[in-house]
N, C-alpha and C positions, 0 to 999 in steps of 0.2 A: 651425835648420838641419835639412833633410830628409835622412834616411838613404837611401842608395842601395838600391833594391829589386832583388834578384837575380831572374833569370828562373826559377831553380829553384823547385820547389814542394814541398809536403809529401809528394808522391808520388814523390820522388826524381827519377829521370831521365825520368819520364813527360812526353811532349810534348803540346802543345796541338794540337787538330785541329778543323777546321770540321765541323759536323754536316751530313752529306750530304743528309738528308731535306729540309730547307727549301730548300736551294740547288738540288737536282736535281729538285725537283718541277716546275719550269717556271713560266712566266708564266700567270696566270689570265686567261681571256678576258673581262676587264672593262676596257674602255678608260679609264674614269674613275679607275682606280687608278694611272694614270701621271701623276705630279705634276711640274710644271715646277721647283718648289722643294720637294722631298720633306721636308726637315728642318723648315722653318717650317710647311708645310701640316700635317704630322703632329703637330707640337707643339700647334698650335691644335686639331686634331682630338682629340688626347689630352685636353686640358683640357675640351673640350666633352663628351666621353664620360664623364670622371670626374665632372663636375658633374651628369650625368644619372643617376648610379648611386651607391648608398650602399656597395656592396661591391666596387667596381672591376670589375664584370662587366656585360656588355651583351648583349642578345638581338638577334635578326635585325631586329626592327622599329627599334630604336635605330640599328643599323648602317646600315640602309637609309635612314633619314631623314638621318643625319649625312653619309653619303657620296653621297646622292642616287642610289642604285642600286636596282634592283628587289629584291623580297623573295627571289626565286630566287637572285640573285647574292649577297645577304647570307647566305643559307643555305649557298651554295657556299663562302663565306669561312669560316663556322663549321666546315663539314665538313673543309675543307682544313687549318685550324688543328689540328683534332683528329687528323688523320692524320699530321701532321709534328711534333707536339709532343714535347718531350724528356722530360717527366716522366710516369711511370706513375701518379703520385698526383694528377695534374691532373684536376679534376672533369669537364672536357670530354672527356678521354680515357677516363674510367671510365663515362661516360654510356651508358645503354642506347640501342640503335638508335632513332632518331626523337626522342631527348630532348635533342639538342644545343641546340636553341633554348631549352628550359626551363632548362638549365644556364647557357648564355651563355659568352661569351669574356672572358678577362682582358684588360683594356684594353692593358696593356703588351706582352703577347704579340701582340696584334692589330696594334699599330703597328709592331712589329718585322717581322712578316710582310708588312705593307704596304710597309715601307721596302725590303726586299730584292726587291721586284718590279722594282727598278732593276738587279738583277744580270743580266748577260748570260752565258749559258753559253759555255764554251770551244769554239771551232769546230775541226773536224778539221784536222790538220796539212796544209799544202799539199804537193802532190806536186812532187818535184824535176824531173820531166820536163814541160817546157812543153807537149808534145803531149798528155800525159794531162790536163793542166789544161783543155785545150780540150774534152776529152771529158766533159762534165758532164751528169749526168742532169737533165732540165729541170724535173721536178716538185718541189714543196716538200714536205719530209718532215713527218710528224706529230710528229716529235721536235725541234721548234724548229730545223729545218734541219740536224740532226745528220748526216744522210747526204747532204745536198744537193750536196756537192762530189764525190760518188762516183757513177759510173754503175754498173749491175749488173756489168759486166765488170770494172771497177776493183775493186769490192768483192770479187768472187770471187778476183781475182789477189792482192789484199792479204791474203787469208785472213781477211777481215772485220775485221781489227784493226790492220793496219800503220799506217793514217793516223788512227785514232781516238786521241784523247787518252788517255793511261794514267791510272790512278787517281792516281798522283803528280802528273801534269800538272793534273788537275782540282783536287786538294787545294791545290796551289801557287796556282792561279788563284783559288780561293775565299779562301785566306789573304791574297792580295794585295788582293782586294776589301775584306776586313775591315780590312786595314792602311790602306787609302785612306779608308774611310768610318767608322773607329772613333770619331772625335770626334763625328760626327753621331749615330751609334748610341747613344753614351753620353748625349748630350744628351736623347734621348728617354726615358731612364730616370732622369735626374738630378732632384734636388730642391734648392731653395734652401738654402744653409747659413746658419749664424748668424754667421759671421765676416765680415770686411770683404772687399772685392774686387768685381770685376765679371765678368760672363760666366762662363766655365768656372772661373775661379779661386774663385768663391764657391759653386760647386755641389758637392753631395755625393751619395754613393750609400749607401743603407741596405743591410743584408744581404738583405732581401727583394727590393729592386730589382736588386741584384747577381745574385741567382739567376736572374733573367730572361735574363741573358746566356747561360745554359745552353741557350737556344733556338737559339743560333748556334754555340757552341763547346763543346768538352768536353776533358777531360784523360784520355788513355788510352781504353779501350773502354767503351761503355755498360754492358757486362756487369760491369764492376768496381764499378758502383753508387755511385761517388763523386759527391756533389753538388759543384757548382762552388765553393761557398764553402769547402769543406774542402780544396780544391786551391790556395787562395790564401793569401797571408801575412796577409790582413786579417781574415778571419773564422774561420780554422781553430781548432778547439778552443774555440769560443765557448760560453759557458755558456747552455744553452737557457732557463734561468730568468731570465736578464738580457738585455735588448736590447743588441745589439752597437752600438758607437759608429759612426756613419756615417763613411765614408771620403771624402776629397776626390776628386773625379772625376779630377783631374790625376794622382794616384797610381795609380789604377786604370788609366788610359790608359797611363801609362809602363810599368806591369807587364805589361799585355797586349801592348803593342808589343814589348817585349823578348822575350816568349815567342813571338810570331808571327815575329819576325826569326830567332830560334833555330830554329824549325820550318822556315822557308823555307831556311835554310842547310843544315839536315839533309837536306831533300829534294834540294837541289842536289848535295850530296856523294854521296848514294846514287845519284842519276841519273848523275852523272859516272862513278862506280865501275862502274855497270852497263854504261854505254856503252864504257868502256875495256876492260872484261872481255870484251865481245862483239866488239871490233875485230879481234882475231886470227882469230876464227871467220869474220868477214865477209871478211877478206883471203883465207882459204882457199877460201871459196865463190867469190870472184871468180877466183882462180887456177884452180879447177876448171872454171868457165864458159869461161875463155880456152882451157884445154886442150881442152875439148870442141869449141869452135869451130874450133880448128886441126885437130883430128882430122876433123871434118866436112868442112872445106875440102879436106883431103888426099885423103880417100876420094872426094869428089864430083868432084874434078878429072878423075879417070879416066873419069867418065861424061859429060864434056863439058857440065857444068852451069854456069850463070851465077848468081853470088850477089849479092844486094842486101842489104847490112847496114844495120840501123837500130836505134833504141832505142824500144821500146814501139810507139806508133802512128806516130811520125815515121819517114820513110823517105827513102832516097836514090834519086832517080829517075834511071834510065838511059834514054837514047834507044834507039829500036828498033835503030839501027845498032850500038849497043854490046853488044847481047845476042847471044850466040852459043850455039848448041846448042838443044836442044828443051825444056830444063827451066830454070825460073827459081825460085830459092829465096830467101826473105827470112829473115834471122836477126835475132832480137831479143835484148835483154839478158838475158832469163830463159832463154835457150837454146832457145826455141821456134822451130820451123821451119815456115814456110808454103810449100808447094810447089805450083807451078802448071805444068802441061805444055801446050805448044802443039802 
């Protein structure tokens, strides 16, 4: 009978977080890294790379031959892996400039980097105003379309952040990706077990393979310096002089899923509390805008002006016969007034 594994860790209330570096780096400009079936393709690639190396590390030449990409692209992979790696003790991270190829990449870290090339970054939140949606800057951004839904005018009015995903949005999006792909990710690190069973039921993770998950997730801040195994119930306080017993992949998956679910719930609660806390302030802002609009209407009526009220870029069109006086004013929801005299 298997004991229930609680999502709590040896670090107390510390939550699991996705590592932003590999997720937010963006897609590499190498079309051949997009696989129709990434799990099976990368498992085959991993076996091929491991067979070609005695120390589980591969250089750019081996990567180039295995993936059928240019040597420049293979070196780009090495440089990228070094820049987003989680461990300061990783030889590729500690390598001197220009020595990445001599050090080589750990095969398991490499396949994890290749797998998350399927991750798609969170797009900006859509604008509630349909007229603003139509006002789209036509060019493609260098940031994976990050600003593609905003024209310069919208970006200025939004104070550059209103429509961008918050850090909590990004983190929830990354955790949801991990939640969906966790079984596949674990299969890239798993080894065959000695027990009976087929597929995932027969696979295990050693402590060394488990540590590679630190490329994608962490508990607490990196500054705390905790390795992933010390945050788990499987390998915490393991004797360094004795190899830890491998853990069934199913147990690792269940434990990670529980922690990811708890983290997503925590983000949802914090977001709801923040939105509820700012609701009263928003209501006050709306009331002030309404009051200002009424005030403008009252004072302008004495000057024989005609008002056209609209929201953002949408407007209510009046016929020429409806316009009286020499001044036409358009009011928008932000309280801005555009005046035109005839």
